[in-house]
C-alpha positions as CSV (number, residue, x, y, z in Angstrom):
1,M,-91.6,-67.9,93.2
2,M,-94.5,-67.1,95.6
3,I,-93.5,-63.6,96.8
4,A,-91.3,-61.1,95.1
5,L,-90.5,-57.6,96.3
6,H,-88.5,-55.4,93.9
7,D,-86.9,-52.2,95.1
8,V,-89.8,-51.6,97.6
9,T,-89.9,-48.5,99.8
10,K,-92.7,-47.5,102.1
11,T,-92.5,-43.9,103.4
12,Y,-95.0,-42.4,105.9
13,Q,-95.5,-38.6,105.9
14,L,-95.4,-37.6,109.5
15,S,-95.9,-33.9,108.9
16,Q,-95.3,-31.4,106.1
17,E,-91.6,-31.3,106.9
18,R,-91.0,-34.8,108.2
19,S,-91.3,-38.3,106.7
20,L,-90.2,-41.8,107.8
21,S,-89.1,-44.6,105.5
22,A,-90.2,-47.8,107.4
23,V,-88.9,-50.0,104.5
24,R,-86.2,-48.8,102.1
25,N,-85.3,-50.2,98.7
26,V,-86.0,-53.8,99.7
27,T,-85.6,-56.5,97.0
28,C,-86.2,-60.1,98.0
29,Q,-88.0,-63.3,97.0
30,I,-89.7,-66.0,98.9
31,E,-90.2,-69.4,97.4
32,R,-93.2,-71.6,97.9
33,G,-92.8,-73.9,101.0
34,E,-90.2,-71.7,102.7
35,F,-90.3,-70.8,106.4
36,V,-88.8,-67.4,106.6
37,I,-88.0,-65.7,109.9
38,V,-87.6,-61.9,109.7
39,T,-85.8,-60.5,112.7
40,G,-84.9,-57.0,113.8
41,R,-85.3,-54.5,116.6
42,S,-88.5,-52.6,117.3
43,G,-89.0,-50.0,114.6
44,S,-86.8,-51.8,112.1
45,G,-89.7,-52.2,109.6
46,K,-90.7,-55.9,110.2
47,T,-94.4,-55.3,110.5
48,T,-94.5,-52.9,107.6
49,L,-92.7,-55.5,105.5
50,L,-95.3,-58.1,106.5
51,N,-98.1,-55.8,105.6
52,L,-96.6,-55.1,102.3
53,V,-96.4,-58.8,101.5
54,A,-100.0,-59.2,102.5
55,G,-101.2,-56.4,100.3
56,L,-102.5,-54.4,103.3
57,T,-100.0,-51.6,102.8
58,Q,-99.3,-50.0,99.4
59,P,-95.6,-49.3,98.7
60,T,-94.6,-45.8,98.1
61,S,-92.4,-47.1,95.3
62,G,-91.4,-50.5,94.0
63,Q,-93.5,-53.7,93.3
64,V,-94.9,-56.5,95.4
65,S,-95.9,-59.6,93.6
66,F,-97.8,-62.7,94.7
67,D,-97.5,-65.7,92.3
68,G,-96.3,-63.3,89.6
69,V,-99.2,-60.8,90.0
70,D,-98.5,-57.3,91.1
71,L,-100.8,-56.9,94.2
72,W,-101.5,-53.3,93.4
73,S,-102.6,-54.0,89.9
74,L,-105.6,-55.7,91.6
75,T,-108.8,-54.0,92.8
76,D,-109.5,-53.7,96.5
77,R,-112.1,-56.5,96.1
78,E,-109.6,-58.8,94.3
79,R,-106.9,-58.3,96.9
80,A,-109.4,-59.0,99.7
81,R,-110.5,-62.2,97.8
82,L,-106.8,-63.3,97.5
83,R,-106.2,-62.7,101.2
84,N,-109.3,-64.7,102.1
85,R,-108.4,-67.6,99.8
86,K,-104.7,-67.8,100.1
87,L,-103.4,-66.0,103.2
88,G,-103.7,-66.7,106.9
89,F,-102.8,-64.2,109.6
90,V,-101.5,-64.6,113.2
91,F,-101.2,-61.2,114.8
92,Q,-99.0,-60.1,117.7
93,F,-101.8,-60.0,120.2
94,P,-104.7,-62.5,120.1
95,S,-107.5,-60.8,118.0
96,L,-110.4,-63.0,119.2
97,L,-114.0,-61.8,119.5
98,P,-114.8,-62.0,123.2
99,A,-118.5,-62.9,122.6
100,L,-117.6,-66.0,120.5
101,T,-116.4,-69.4,121.7
102,A,-113.1,-70.9,120.6
103,L,-114.9,-72.9,118.0
104,E,-116.9,-69.9,116.8
105,N,-113.8,-67.8,116.5
106,T,-112.0,-70.6,114.6
107,T,-114.9,-70.9,112.1
108,L,-115.3,-67.2,111.6
109,P,-113.6,-67.1,108.2
110,S,-116.4,-69.3,106.8
111,I,-118.7,-66.3,107.1
112,F,-116.5,-64.3,104.7
113,S,-115.7,-67.1,102.3
114,P,-117.1,-66.9,98.8
115,N,-118.6,-70.3,99.5
116,G,-119.6,-69.4,103.1
117,A,-121.7,-71.6,105.3
118,K,-125.0,-71.1,103.6
119,S,-126.5,-74.6,103.9
120,D,-126.7,-77.1,106.7
121,A,-124.1,-79.2,104.9
122,D,-121.8,-76.2,104.7
123,E,-122.4,-75.4,108.3
124,R,-121.5,-78.9,109.4
125,A,-118.4,-78.9,107.3
126,A,-117.3,-75.6,108.9
127,Q,-117.9,-77.0,112.3
128,E,-116.0,-80.2,111.5
129,R,-113.1,-78.2,110.1
130,G,-113.0,-76.0,113.2
131,I,-113.1,-79.0,115.6
132,Q,-110.3,-80.6,113.7
133,L,-108.1,-77.5,113.8
134,L,-108.7,-77.0,117.6
135,E,-107.7,-80.7,118.1
136,T,-104.6,-80.1,116.1
137,V,-103.5,-77.1,118.2
138,G,-104.3,-79.1,121.4
139,L,-107.6,-77.5,122.4
140,S,-110.1,-80.2,121.8
141,D,-111.4,-79.7,125.4
142,K,-111.9,-75.9,124.9
143,L,-114.4,-75.8,122.0
144,N,-117.1,-74.0,123.9
145,V,-114.8,-71.8,126.1
146,Y,-114.7,-68.1,125.7
147,P,-111.4,-66.1,125.1
148,R,-111.5,-64.6,128.7
149,Q,-111.4,-68.2,130.0
150,L,-108.2,-69.1,128.1
151,S,-104.6,-68.4,128.8
152,A,-102.6,-66.1,126.5
153,G,-101.0,-69.2,124.9
154,Q,-104.3,-70.9,124.4
155,Q,-105.7,-67.8,122.8
156,Q,-102.8,-67.7,120.4
157,R,-103.5,-71.3,119.5
158,V,-107.1,-70.4,118.6
159,V,-105.7,-67.5,116.5
160,L,-103.5,-70.0,114.7
161,A,-106.4,-72.4,114.2
162,R,-108.5,-69.6,112.7
163,A,-105.6,-68.6,110.4
164,L,-105.5,-72.1,109.0
165,F,-109.2,-72.5,108.5
166,N,-109.3,-71.7,104.8
167,R,-106.2,-73.9,104.1
168,P,-104.0,-70.9,103.2
169,E,-101.0,-71.1,100.9
170,L,-99.2,-68.4,102.9
171,L,-99.2,-68.0,106.7
172,L,-98.1,-64.6,108.0
173,A,-97.2,-64.2,111.7
174,D,-96.4,-60.9,113.4
175,E,-94.5,-61.4,116.7
176,P,-96.8,-64.4,117.6
177,T,-94.9,-65.2,120.8
178,S,-94.0,-61.7,122.1
179,D,-96.6,-61.8,124.9
180,L,-95.8,-65.4,126.0
181,D,-93.5,-67.0,128.6
182,E,-90.5,-69.0,127.3
183,Q,-92.1,-72.4,127.6
184,T,-95.3,-71.3,125.8
185,E,-93.3,-69.5,123.2
186,Q,-91.5,-72.8,122.4
187,E,-94.8,-74.7,122.3
188,I,-96.3,-72.2,119.8
189,M,-93.2,-72.2,117.6
190,D,-93.1,-76.0,117.7
191,L,-96.7,-76.0,116.6
192,I,-96.1,-73.6,113.7
193,A,-93.0,-75.5,112.6
194,G,-94.9,-78.8,112.8
195,I,-97.7,-77.4,110.6
196,H,-95.2,-76.1,108.1
197,A,-93.5,-79.5,107.9
198,Q,-96.8,-81.4,107.5
199,T,-98.5,-79.1,105.0
200,N,-95.6,-77.3,103.3
201,V,-97.5,-74.0,103.8
202,T,-95.2,-71.0,103.2
203,V,-94.6,-69.2,106.4
204,V,-93.2,-65.6,107.0
205,L,-92.8,-64.9,110.7
206,V,-91.4,-61.7,112.1
207,T,-89.9,-61.5,115.6
208,H,-87.4,-59.5,117.6
209,T,-86.2,-62.8,119.3
210,T,-83.1,-64.0,117.4
211,Q,-83.3,-67.4,119.1
212,L,-86.4,-68.3,117.0
213,V,-84.3,-68.3,113.8
214,R,-83.6,-72.0,114.3
215,Y,-87.2,-72.8,113.5
216,G,-87.0,-71.4,110.0
217,T,-85.5,-72.6,106.7
218,R,-84.1,-69.1,106.2
219,A,-83.7,-65.9,108.1
220,I,-83.6,-62.2,107.2
221,R,-82.5,-59.4,109.4
222,L,-83.9,-55.9,109.1
223,A,-82.3,-52.7,110.4
224,N,-83.7,-49.2,109.6
225,G,-86.0,-50.7,107.0
226,T,-83.1,-52.4,105.0
227,I,-82.2,-56.1,104.7
228,M,-78.8,-56.5,106.4
229,D,-78.1,-60.3,106.4
230,A,-78.1,-63.1,103.9
231,P,-80.1,-66.3,104.5
232,C,-79.2,-68.7,107.3
233,A,-80.3,-72.3,107.6
234,G,-82.7,-73.4,110.3
235,E,-84.4,-76.5,111.4
236,G,-88.1,-77.0,112.3
237,S,-89.7,-79.4,114.7
238,A,-92.1,-82.2,114.0
239,G,-95.8,-81.6,114.7
240,Q,-99.3,-82.9,114.2
241,T,-100.9,-83.7,110.9
242,I,-103.4,-81.1,109.7
């Protein structure tokens, strides 16, 4: 079991008198190689759940484990190292650095890697990895282009390439298609599903669009911070080798 949440609650203290439980008493498990789609309306707790899985948000109560290890038994440095080595992130809005090219944004994780690009050989390897990833996401002709020169869909492809740079075991995606038109949404989802099929990377993707459930191997619906539905089968699409 890759991820296990046991009776997890996350409560935010809004004021001395008011609090909000974004996630309430959630118990669930995610197996290695799954593609889990988490759906729910805005405010249902989807992003909080994703941040709990990533070890970015500490639960108020309960336990979140990754590969059998309680994330909050680790130090901040150990959690950061785990995220760098094993997790990839695709955020709701493209989080690219405007002063860097598509290739430079893609290879950015190499700077923070324990074995970062310190030698010429390491630098070449990082460049080759970045070029390969941008080719995989269909941007081989945009290597030296800046984010402002890319469409929203192209920017999200760069974000996906960057998320895959360190060959993560777990890919977390927070509403990755919310700002895209229907055709581009389908292209991005086909790409993620194809990468999942080819690499068997575990994917947890949150969305308010229930039509995207068909891309996953399992779906979870959240409402008011609580899991409401049992799993449902899905079917991914073929994609490029990575």
